[in-house]
N, C-alpha and C positions, 0 to 999 in steps of 0.2 A: 317907770312901767309898774303898774299895780300887780299885786299878786294874782288878781283874777285873770289878768291877760297872759300870764306866763304859760299856762297849759296850751293855749292856742299857738303861741310863738313856737313852742317846742314841737307841736304837731306839724306846723308849716315847715320848720327846719328838717324834720324827719322826712316829710314828703319830698322836699327838694333834694335831700341826700339820696333818697330812693330813686328819684327820677334820674339823677346824675349817674348812679350805679347802673341803671337800666340802659342809659345811652352808651356808657362805656362798654357794657357787656355786649350790646348789639354790634358795635363797631368791631370789637375784638372777635366776636363770633364770625362776622363777615370775613375778616382777614383770615381766620382759621379755615373757613370753608373754601376761600380762594386758594389757600395754600394746599389744602387737601386735594382740590381739583387739579392743581398744578402737579402735585406728586403723582396722582393717579394717571394723568396724561403722560407724564414722564415715564412712569412704569410701563404703561401700555406701549409707548414708543419703544422702550428698551426690549419688551417682550416680542414685539412684532419684528424688531431688527435682529434679534439674537435667537429666537425660537419660533417654531411653526405656529400659525394662528390656531385658535381653538375651533373646534367643530361646532357649527351653528345649525340648528334646525328651525325652519320657518314653515308653518302650516297655514294655508289659506283654504278658501272654499274650493278652489280649482287646482291648486298645486301644492306639492310637498317639495321644499327646497332644502338641500343639504350643502353647506358651504364650509370648506376647510381652509379657505384662503388661497388654495392652489387651483382647485376645480370647484365648480358649483354644479350639482346634479339637480335637475328639475324633473319631477315625476308627476304625472296626472293623478289627481285625487278624485275618486278612489280607484281609478282603473289600473294604476301602476305601470303605465307605459312611460318610456323615457322620452320626454319632449325636448329637452335641451341639456347640453353639457358645455359649460363655459370654461375657457382655459386660455391663459396668456393674452388677455385682451380680446379674444375671439368670443363673441356673444354666444355662438352656438356652433359646435363642430358637426352637428347633425344637419340633415337636409331640411332647410327651412321651407322648401316648396311642398314637401309632403304634409299630409294631415298630421295633427298632433299625435294621433294614435298609430302613425305609420313611420316613425323615425327610429325607434328602438323598442323591441318587444320580444316576449316569449311566445312561442306558438307550437302547436302540434297538428299533425294530420292523423285523423282517427276514423274508426269505422265501427258501427254497431251491427253485428251479424243478426241479432234478434229481430230488428226492424229494417234491415237493409238500408241504413242511412250512414253517411260519412260526411266529413267536413274538414276544411282547413280552418283552424280556430286560433286566432291571436287572443291570448287570455286578457279579457277586460274584467278586472276584479270588481267586487262589490263592496268590500270592507277594507278600511285602512286602520292601522294601529301602530303605535310607537312601541318598539321592543326595548330599545336602549337609547338613552339620550344623556350623554355626558360631554364634557369638554374635550374628551379624548376620542369618543366613539359614538356613532349614531347608527342604529339599525332599525329599519322600518319594514312593515309587512303589509302586503296587499293580498287578500284572499277572495276566492270564489268557491262556492260549494253547490254541487248539483243536488237537486231533490226531485223526487218523482212527481210532485204536484205542480210546482210553478215553473220549473226550468224548461226552456224551449227545447225542441227536438234537435236543434243545431248546436246544442251544448253537450260536451262529453260528460259522461257520468264520472266525474272526478272532483276531488277537493284539491285546489292548487293554492299553495301559499308561496308567493314570490317575495323574496327578501332582497333588500339593498342595503349596503354598508359603506360608510365613509369613515376613515381613520384620520386622526390628526397627523399632518406632515406627509401624507401619502398622495402621490400624484396620480390619482385615479379612483375608481370605485369598484366594489365587489358586488356580485349578485349570485344568488342560488335560489332554488325552488324545491319545495316538498310536494310531490305528487302522491295522492292517496285515493285508493279505490276501496270503499268501505264494504263490509260484509253484507251480502244480499243485493248489492247494486247490479245493474244489467251487465251482460257480457260486453267486452270492449277490446278492440284492437287499437293499439297506438303504433302507427306505421313510422312516424317521424316525430322527433322532438328537437327543438333548437332555440337559439336566440339569434335574432337578426338585428344588425346595426346598419342604418342607412346614413352614410356620411355626406357632408356638404360637397356637392359636385363642383362648386366654384373654387373650392380650396384644395381638395385631395385628388391628385392625378397619378401618383407613383405608388405602386403596390409592391409589397415584399412578403414572400412566403418562406423563403429559405435563403441561404447564402448565394445560391446560383439561380434562384427563381424570383426575380424582381425586375420591374420595368415600368416605364411610362405606359399607362393604359388608355384605351379608347374610352369615350364617355358613353353613358346610357343612350344619349341621343344618337351617337354614332352607331350603336347597335341597332336601335329601332329603324334607322334608315338604311341599314346594311342589306346585303343580298342574302336571303335565306338559303340554307343548305338542306340536305336530306335529313340530317339529324336536327331537330327543331331548335335545340339550344345553341347551335352553331350558326354563325353568320360571317360573311365576308364584309369587312369594313370598306365601304366604297367612297365615302366623302367626309373624312375626318378633318377636324381643325388642324391636327398635327399631320402633315403630309407624309411623315415617315411611317405612319400606320396604314396607309392606303394599301388595299389589296390583301391585308392580313386576315387570317381567320381568328375569331374570338369565340371561345366556348368556356363556360365556367368550370366544366369538368377537366379541362386541361390543367387546372391548378389544384386538383385533389391530392391529398397526402394521407399516408397511413396514420392510424391513431397514434402509434408510438412516436412519430415524428411531428405530430401536430401540436406543438407546444406554444408557438407564438407566430402570429401573422397580423398584417394590418396595412395601413396606408400612411403615406408621408405627404405633407404639403411643402413643396420646395419654396413656395411663395411666402408662407407664414412660418416656415422653419419649425414645424411641429409634426409629431407623429401620433397616431391613434392605433393601439395594439390590443389584440385579444390574446390573453395569456391563460392557458389551461394547465394548471400545475399537476394534475393527476388524471389518470385514465379510469379510475375505479368505477365511475358512474357511466362510462361509455359502453356501448354494446358492441359485440362482435370480435373482441380480442385485439391484440396489438397491431396486427397487419391489415386490419380492415380499412380500406381507403374511404375518404369522404371529403366533402367540400370544405373550402377555407374562405378566402376572400375572392371577390370577383368584381367585374364591371358593375358600376352603380353610381359611386363607389360603395360597395357592400362588404361587410365582414360578418361571418357566421360563426356560431358555436354549434356544432353538430353533436348532439348527444347520441342519437341513433337515427338511421334511415335505411331504406332498402337500396340505396346507391351501392353498387358493386356487391350486392347480396342477393340471396335467393328469396323465393316467395315465402319460405318459412321464417324469414327474419322479421323480428318485431315483437312487441308485447302483445300477448293474448291472455286475457282474463276471462275465466269461465265459471259458471254456476255460483255466482256471488262471491267469488274468491277475494278475500281482503289482500291488499298490497299497498306498500308504501316505499318510496324511494326518494333520496336526496340527489338532485342534479347540481353539481358545482360544490363550492363557489368557483366562479370565474372572475378573473381580474381584468378590468378594462383600464389600460395604462396609457397615460399621455406623457410625452416628453418633448423637449425642444433643444435646438442647437443653433447658436448664433452664427456658426460658420457655414450654415446652409448645406451641410454634408449628409446625404442619404446614408452613407456608410456609418457615420457616427451615430445617427439616430437608430439605425438597425442594430448596431453592436450594443448600444445602450439597452434596447428592448430585449436582446438576448441575455444580457447580464441581469436585467430585472426578472426575466423568466427563471433564471437559475436561482435567484434569491427567493422567488415565490415557491419553487419546487422544494427548496431546502426547508421552507417553513411548513410544509404539508405534513400532517393535517393542521390547518389553522387553529389557533386557540381563541379567536375572538367571536365566531358565530355563536349566538345565544341559544339556538334551537337544541333541544336534547336529542333530536334526531340526527345530529351531526356529532359523532363521538370524537373526543380529543385523543391525543397520542396515548395518554395513560389509560384510555378505555379500549385500546386496540391490542391485538396480539401479533405474533410473528411466527415464521416457520423457516427452518433451514435443513439442508441435507446435501446429498450428492447424487447426480444422475449418471448412470453408466449404461453403455450399450453392449448387448450380447448378440453378436452375429458372427458365427464361426467362419463365414465366407468373407468377412472383412478382416478379422483377426481372431486367433484362437483364444486370446485373453479378452477380459472385459476392457472396453475402450471408454474413456471419459466422453460424456456427451458435451462436446465443446461448443460453447456459445449457443446452447439450446434455449428456446423460448419455453419458459415454465411458469405456470400460474395456477391460481385458485379461481374457481368459478362454481356456480351452483351445481349440485349433483346432476349427472345426466350421462349420456353416451359419450364415446370417445371424441366425437366432433360436435357435441351439443353447444360447447362454448362459443363456436363461431356464429351461432344464430341466437344466442341468448342476450336479452336486454332487460329481463325482469329483475335480475339480481346484480350484484357487484362483482367485478373481476379485478384480480391483483396479479400482475405479471412482472417478471424480470427475465434476465438472461444469465445462464450459468457462466462461470469463467472457463478458461481453457482446460482446466482439470475437472470440470463438471460440478463444482460446488456452487451453491446458491443460497441466498437469504432473501426472504420477502418480509418487509416490515409494514407496520401501520395497517394491519388487516382488520376490518370490522369483525366483531364477534358474531359468528354464525357457523353454519354447516357447509362444507365445501367438498368437492373432489379436486385432486391435483392432476393437472393436465400438462402435456409437454409435446413438443416436436423439435427435431434436431435438423438444422440445415445440412444437407448432404446425406440424410437418412430418410428413407421413405416411411410414410405412415405416422400414426399418432400414438402417444402414450397416455394412459390413464391409470392412476393408482386406484386399486379397488376399494380402499377404505374410505369411509366418510370421515373427514377431518373436522373436528370441533375446535374452533378458534375461540379462546377465552381472553378477556381483558387482562393485559399485563403478563400473559404467558407466552413462551416460545416453544413451539412444537419441534422436537428433534426427530427428523425422518430417517437419519442414517443413510445407508446406501440404497438407492432405488435402481432397479434393473429394467431397462427398456429392451424388449425383444421385438424388433421391427418385423414386418411381414417378410417371411423368407421360407422357401421350400427347397431350393437347390442353388447351385452356383450360377453366377451371372454369365450368360452366354453372350449377350450384347446389351447395350443400353444407349438411350438417346436423351441428352439433356442432363440437367442437374436437379435432384429432388429438393427444391427450395421454395415451392409454392409460387413460382413466378415463371413467366415466359421470357424474361429479359435476356436470357443467354442465347436465344434463337435469332434468326435473321430478321431484322426489322428494316424495312425498305425506307428509302428517302421518300418524302411526301411528294404529291403532285405539286409542281412548281407554282401552280395557281391557287394552291390551298395550303399556305404556309403560315405558321406562327414562328417568327424569326427567333424567338427566345429559345426554341427547342431544335434549332438546326444542328447543333453540335453536341447535344445531350438529351437524354430521355426521349429518343426519337419516337417512342411508342405514343407520346402525347399528341402527335400531329393528327390532324383531321384526315379522314378518308383513306386510311391505310388498308381497309378491307378491300377496296377496289384495286389496290396495288398488287394484290394476288393475281387478278386477271391480267394486269400488265406484265407480270413476271411469268405467268403460265397461261398464255392466251388460248391455247388449243389443247394442250395436254396437262394433266394434273401433276402434282409434285411426285417425283420418284427419288427414293433415298436408298443408297447401297451401303450397308453396314461394312465398315472397314475401309471404305473409300471416301464416302461423303463426310462432310464436316457440318455438324448441326448448327454451328455458328454462322455458316454461310448458306447451307443447303436446306435448312428446315424452316419454312416460313412460320413466323411466330403465332399466326392465327389460322386455324382450319376453318375457312369460310366458304361461301358459295361463289361461283364464277359468274361474272356479269356477261350477258350475251347482247347481241346487237340491238334488240328492241327495248333495252333497259330492264329486262327481267333477269332473274338469277336462277341458276341450275345447281343441283347438288354436285359435290366433288368427292373423289376417292383418291386417297394417297396410298402410294405403294412403298413398302419397305422390303427390300430383298436382302437375304442373309444366307450364309453358307453354314451347313451343319454336317457333322460326321458322326459315325457310330450311333445312329439313332436308337434309342431304347424304345422299341415298338410298343411295348406294353407299359412303358413308363409314363409318368405324368409331368408335363412341362407347365410352367406358369407364366402368364403374361401379366405384368403389373402396368396398369394404365392410370396414371395420375394426371388430373386436370387442374389447372390453375384457375379456370373460369369456364362457365358454360352459359349460353343464352339460347333458350328454346331449341336445343340441339338434340339430334338422334344420331349417336355414333354406333355404327355397325362394324363388327370385326369378322373378316373372312380369312380363311387359311388356304392359300395355294389355288384358289379358284374364285375369281371375283364375280362370277355369274351365277353362283348357286342361289336359289330363291330365298332360302332361309339362312341367315347369317349364323356363324358359330356363336357369336355373342352380340347382344343388343342392349344398349343402355336404357332404351325407352326415352321419353322426353325428359330432359334434365335442364335445370338452371333457368334463371331469369335475372342474372346479375348485371346484364348489359355492359360488361367491362369492355367489350370490343368497341361498341359505339361511343362509350364514355372515355376512350383513350386510356384505358387501364391496362396494367400488366398482370393483374391478378384480380380475382373476385372470390366466389365461393369455391372451396377446395373439395375435390372428389377423388376417390381412389377405388378402382375396380380391379379385382383379383380374378383372373380368368384362367381356368384350367384347360389345357390342351393335351389331348391324348397323343402319345408318340406316334400312333398309327396314322395321324393326319399329316405327319412330317415326312420328309424324304432325305436321304443322304445326298448332299449336294446343295443346289440352290433352292431355297424356299422363299415364299412371298407372303407378306402380311398386308392385307388391304383394310384401310381405315376409311370408312365412308361416313360423311355427314349428309344425311338424306333429307333433312328438313329445310324447306326454302321459305315458305310464306311470301314468296316474291320479294324477299328482303335481303339486303346485304349483311344483316346483323346476326343471322342464325349461325352459330358456330361455337368453337371451343378454343381455349388457349391450353395447349399441352404444357404440363409441368415436367413430366419424366415418363419414359417408357423403358421397361426392362423385361427381357426374356430370361427365365431361369430354367436350368436343366432339372432332371429328376433328383430327388434327394439322394445324397451319398451315404446316408445312415448316420 
């Protein structure tokens, strides 16, 4: 080989070597990539088998999907309605026959007094945005904002921000909403605010509200074909698929529960062995206080979250914003929980739902919502103290307010809390020695309110209390002085804001809900007409010292039905013996009502025929507790002075007349407690 050829040979050898190296590198890299993919797959398999799946957010033009491997939540984009919830191989636990916008949604009933327009409005949002998106947590927002230029008349003047949250490893989803009325916006009444969940009627047939309030339910089709009754929500089931339900009465109000007890309710599919539960871990955003009743779950199958409504409340109940008043409130979060059980046991699913409820309440206030409008635990305050009762006619010493209801609510009158929905309320019960602590209170100004079972009347602390983040207000001893002028001469009932202690009749055998045959008899339909059955010609007469209010005092003072289907007013008579009348003294009649529905109660002393009564309430109440199978509604207390000159030594008679009829069985009252006091003993 010549010297001139050597450089070319070297170049060729170099190129061949380079090619060989490239081939080796390519094959080695391919093997490395294969090994990396194998390792990744193995790691993903290990993670999926040993720890919860990561939370995934998928956004399309029509849907927002959040999937944590346990449930998948599908929300309409940008409306924010819940169109599907997938769980345990079930593609959708919601009702697939409903429109996409009518399966799960937030809504309100509102009224604008300035233009005399109102509406039922399911919130269809206009804007979607992602608030948080991590492998552990996703929070999304759907908002709609009213404006005076382009918003239609059937839209409430509100800004509503609906939030939905899904956490890694959690079998369910959370939702809350921020309602805002901005300064200068039109006057607004919000009569009702809620969440409605319409479940798959092919799957869910068993409803559970409490330990002793659960059963197989009729279907919505059964209701529609049923025989209507006087109260429009009630029907007799005439042709159900399940023959055991034939002839029963169904009414959603039969399943109402007090706020304090409304923590978990829902439905079970015995076929699919799954449960769907509404868990409300706090009452702070609910209106009306701890014993205000409201709806839960009912035929549909439907589950509700009632934030506030006029059910079992008066006309004054509800949110009223005037003169451009700014207002903002957070409703929720609420937890929608799903569970399963391979043994197909309704008891196991219900008990698990209760355990989950306790876990959720222990975590309140949650630390994961992103909104600054929802304060965390370290941004809240607390209050503690002791409530004592001073009533010398009960005890010469101060008596602990045993198991009293005590709470913070916006400043107002003694009973304003029972109609308030504008602000937040925080309630607890004292222990048997009267001590109490309320934690996790939002920073704001409040009054402290209370009432004591067994003690008539309301307590309100005069001071405006300022709750600050991280601080606990020490109240010390608080003294409740209930209404009292003199010693008790006689009493009827128990002052506990309920008519449950009085005589509640058996239902008409043809108008029965079998679930309540041996408990909560007041929930049965048509008990107002049982008064006529018990007193067909003469009204109730009660003799103090001989009669027993548990047997002889009908729980509802209603009208009597007469032959042509009309109703006439009724007058109840209470006879009692008095001695040593103080002619110039002042006696006091305490008349406490647990509910009232368009009633006029007149009080007469010893003469039922005088034209003008000694006392007249005027028209009171519109809580409909009687027709809605309730044992309480709005609380009323009337303090009536009676001159001793109107009484006699010997037998006296008190006449209580309910004079309003409206040709209706529903006008009337539920008495809570009646007491006659003698003159003050100084």
